C-alpha positions as CSV (number, residue, x, y, z in Angstrom):
1,X,-92.6,4.5,51.5
2,X,-89.4,6.5,51.0
3,X,-87.9,6.3,47.6
4,X,-84.7,4.8,48.8
5,X,-83.5,1.4,48.1
6,X,-80.8,-1.1,49.0
7,X,-79.3,-2.8,45.9
8,X,-77.4,-6.0,46.6
9,X,-75.5,-7.8,43.8
10,X,-73.8,-11.1,44.9
11,X,-71.4,-12.9,42.6
12,X,-70.7,-16.6,43.3
13,X,-68.7,-19.3,41.6
14,X,-70.6,-21.3,39.0
15,X,-70.4,-24.4,41.1
16,X,-71.8,-25.6,43.4
17,X,-75.3,-24.2,42.8
18,X,-76.4,-24.5,46.5
19,X,-75.0,-21.1,47.6
20,X,-76.9,-19.3,44.8
21,X,-80.1,-21.2,45.9
22,X,-79.5,-20.1,49.5
23,X,-79.1,-16.5,48.5
24,X,-82.3,-16.7,46.3
25,X,-84.2,-18.3,49.2
26,X,-83.1,-15.8,51.8
27,X,-83.7,-12.7,49.6
28,X,-87.1,-14.0,48.4
29,X,-88.1,-14.8,52.0
30,X,-87.2,-11.2,52.9
31,X,-89.5,-9.9,50.1
32,X,-86.7,-8.7,47.8
33,X,-87.4,-8.1,44.1
34,X,-84.9,-9.8,41.8
35,X,-83.8,-7.7,38.8
36,X,-81.5,-8.6,35.9
37,X,-78.1,-10.1,36.4
38,X,-78.7,-11.3,40.0
39,X,-79.4,-7.8,41.4
40,X,-81.7,-7.7,44.4
41,X,-83.7,-4.7,45.6
42,X,-85.2,-4.0,49.0
43,X,-86.5,-0.9,50.8
44,X,-83.7,0.7,52.9
45,X,-84.2,-0.1,56.5
46,X,-82.3,-1.4,59.5
47,X,-83.6,-5.0,59.0
48,X,-82.6,-4.8,55.3
49,X,-79.1,-3.6,56.1
50,X,-78.7,-6.4,58.7
51,X,-79.8,-9.0,56.1
52,X,-77.4,-7.7,53.5
53,X,-74.5,-7.7,55.9
54,X,-75.3,-11.3,56.7
55,X,-75.5,-12.2,53.0
56,X,-72.3,-10.4,52.2
57,X,-70.5,-12.5,54.8
58,X,-72.1,-15.6,53.5
59,X,-71.1,-14.8,49.9
60,X,-67.5,-14.1,51.0
61,X,-67.4,-17.4,52.9
62,X,-68.5,-19.2,49.7
63,X,-65.6,-17.8,47.7
64,X,-67.6,-15.1,46.1
65,X,-67.9,-11.3,46.3
66,X,-70.8,-8.8,46.4
67,X,-71.5,-5.1,45.8
68,X,-74.1,-3.1,47.7
69,X,-75.5,0.3,47.0
70,X,-78.0,2.7,48.6
71,X,-79.9,4.2,45.7
72,X,-82.7,6.7,44.8
73,X,-84.7,6.1,41.6
74,X,-83.7,8.3,38.6
75,X,-87.3,9.1,37.8
76,X,-90.9,8.3,38.7
77,X,-91.1,5.7,36.0
78,X,-88.3,3.7,37.6
79,X,-89.9,4.1,41.0
80,X,-93.3,3.0,39.8
81,X,-91.8,0.0,38.1
82,X,-90.0,-1.2,41.2
83,X,-93.2,-0.7,43.3
84,X,-95.2,-2.6,40.8
85,X,-92.8,-5.5,41.0
86,X,-93.2,-5.6,44.8
87,X,-97.0,-5.5,44.4
88,X,-97.1,-8.3,41.8
89,X,-95.0,-10.6,44.0
90,X,-97.2,-10.0,47.0
91,X,-100.4,-10.3,45.0
92,X,-99.3,-13.8,43.8
93,X,-98.5,-14.8,47.4
94,X,-101.8,-13.5,48.8
95,X,-103.7,-15.2,45.9
96,X,-102.1,-18.6,46.8
97,X,-102.9,-18.0,50.5
98,X,-106.5,-17.3,49.6
99,X,-106.6,-20.5,47.5
100,X,-105.4,-22.5,50.5
101,X,-108.0,-20.9,52.7
102,X,-110.6,-22.0,50.3
103,X,-109.3,-25.6,50.5
104,X,-109.4,-25.4,54.3
105,X,-113.0,-24.3,54.3
106,X,-114.0,-27.0,51.8
107,X,-112.2,-29.6,54.0
108,X,-114.2,-28.6,57.1
109,X,-117.4,-28.5,55.2
110,X,-116.7,-32.1,53.9
111,X,-116.1,-33.4,57.4
112,X,-119.3,-31.7,58.7
113,X,-121.3,-33.3,55.9
114,X,-119.8,-36.7,56.9
115,X,-120.5,-36.0,60.6
116,X,-116.9,-36.7,61.2
117,X,-116.5,-34.8,64.5
118,X,-113.5,-36.7,65.8
119,X,-110.8,-35.1,67.9
120,X,-108.2,-36.4,65.4
121,X,-110.0,-34.4,62.7
122,X,-110.1,-31.4,64.9
123,X,-106.4,-31.5,65.5
124,X,-105.6,-32.0,61.9
125,X,-107.5,-28.9,61.0
126,X,-106.0,-27.0,63.8
127,X,-102.5,-27.7,62.4
128,X,-103.7,-26.5,59.0
129,X,-105.1,-23.3,60.4
130,X,-101.9,-22.6,62.3
131,X,-100.0,-23.0,59.1
132,X,-102.2,-20.5,57.3
133,X,-101.8,-18.1,60.2
134,X,-98.0,-18.4,60.1
135,X,-98.0,-18.0,56.3
136,X,-100.1,-14.9,56.4
137,X,-97.7,-13.3,58.9
138,X,-94.7,-14.1,56.7
139,X,-96.3,-12.5,53.6
140,X,-97.6,-9.5,55.6
141,X,-94.0,-8.9,57.0
142,X,-92.6,-8.5,53.5
143,X,-95.6,-6.6,52.1
144,X,-93.8,-3.2,52.0
145,X,-96.4,-1.6,49.8
146,X,-99.8,-2.8,51.1
147,X,-103.1,-2.7,49.2
148,X,-106.4,-4.5,48.9
149,X,-104.8,-7.9,48.5
150,X,-103.7,-7.9,52.1
151,X,-107.2,-7.1,53.4
152,X,-108.7,-9.7,51.1
153,X,-106.4,-12.4,52.4
154,X,-107.1,-11.3,56.0
155,X,-110.8,-11.6,55.4
156,X,-110.4,-15.2,54.1
157,X,-108.2,-16.1,57.0
158,X,-110.8,-14.6,59.4
159,X,-113.5,-16.8,57.8
160,X,-111.2,-19.8,58.4
161,X,-110.9,-18.9,62.0
162,X,-114.6,-18.5,62.5
163,X,-115.4,-21.7,60.6
164,X,-112.8,-23.7,62.6
165,X,-114.2,-22.4,65.9
166,X,-117.7,-23.5,64.9
167,X,-116.3,-26.9,64.0
168,X,-114.5,-27.1,67.3
169,X,-117.8,-26.5,69.1
170,X,-119.4,-29.3,67.1
171,X,-116.6,-31.7,67.9
172,X,-117.1,-30.9,71.6
173,X,-120.8,-31.4,71.3
174,X,-120.5,-34.7,69.5
175,X,-117.7,-36.2,71.5
176,X,-118.1,-39.9,71.8
177,X,-116.4,-41.1,75.1
178,X,-117.7,-44.7,74.6
179,X,-116.2,-44.9,71.0
180,X,-119.4,-46.2,69.6
181,X,-118.4,-44.7,66.3
182,X,-114.7,-45.4,66.6
183,X,-112.7,-45.1,63.4
184,X,-115.8,-44.7,61.2
185,X,-113.7,-43.6,58.3
186,X,-110.7,-46.0,58.8
187,X,-109.7,-47.1,55.3
188,X,-108.2,-50.3,56.6
189,X,-104.9,-51.9,55.7
190,X,-102.8,-50.6,52.9
191,X,-102.5,-54.1,51.4
192,X,-106.3,-54.3,51.1
193,X,-106.4,-51.0,49.2
194,X,-103.6,-52.3,46.9
195,X,-105.7,-55.4,46.1
196,X,-108.7,-53.3,45.2
197,X,-106.7,-50.8,43.2
198,X,-103.7,-52.6,41.6
199,X,-101.2,-50.5,39.8
200,X,-101.4,-50.9,36.0
């Protein structure tokens, strides 16, 4: 990666807080590293410049101002520190993604052990897998540095894909058109649950 960065420093009125939250959300979503005093750092690219232009207009519309710089690091120590910050942020995101993949695999294993091969369960897990897929793409898009964490997360996601496909085949094999086992795991009415588990 080129040692060239975009530095974006927005300044907004103290109140309301929602514009600052919007800036924070958009910059974090783009993969920016936040430094001291509200300074955001991103690799210089066409997409970064488009984002900063958009954020500058937003800050101005909110009654604030911003300053933007194109910068090179003064020394290798500075460069290494910035890269490390990017790596740490992505490592945290990939770790969270892997944790959710683990939950996904455990959920399918639980349903297989219960022989719960309903289409409703299939669809629920399909939605969860699609969320994991979309999440991985988002993190990957802002992973400017790369490294082993990305491959590890991909391996976990691939395991989820294979496990889900196997589960789908079992749901198909066990399909019950006569509904002999209809709603085997229906917990019943909420009022019945409340009677069994009253709030203390």
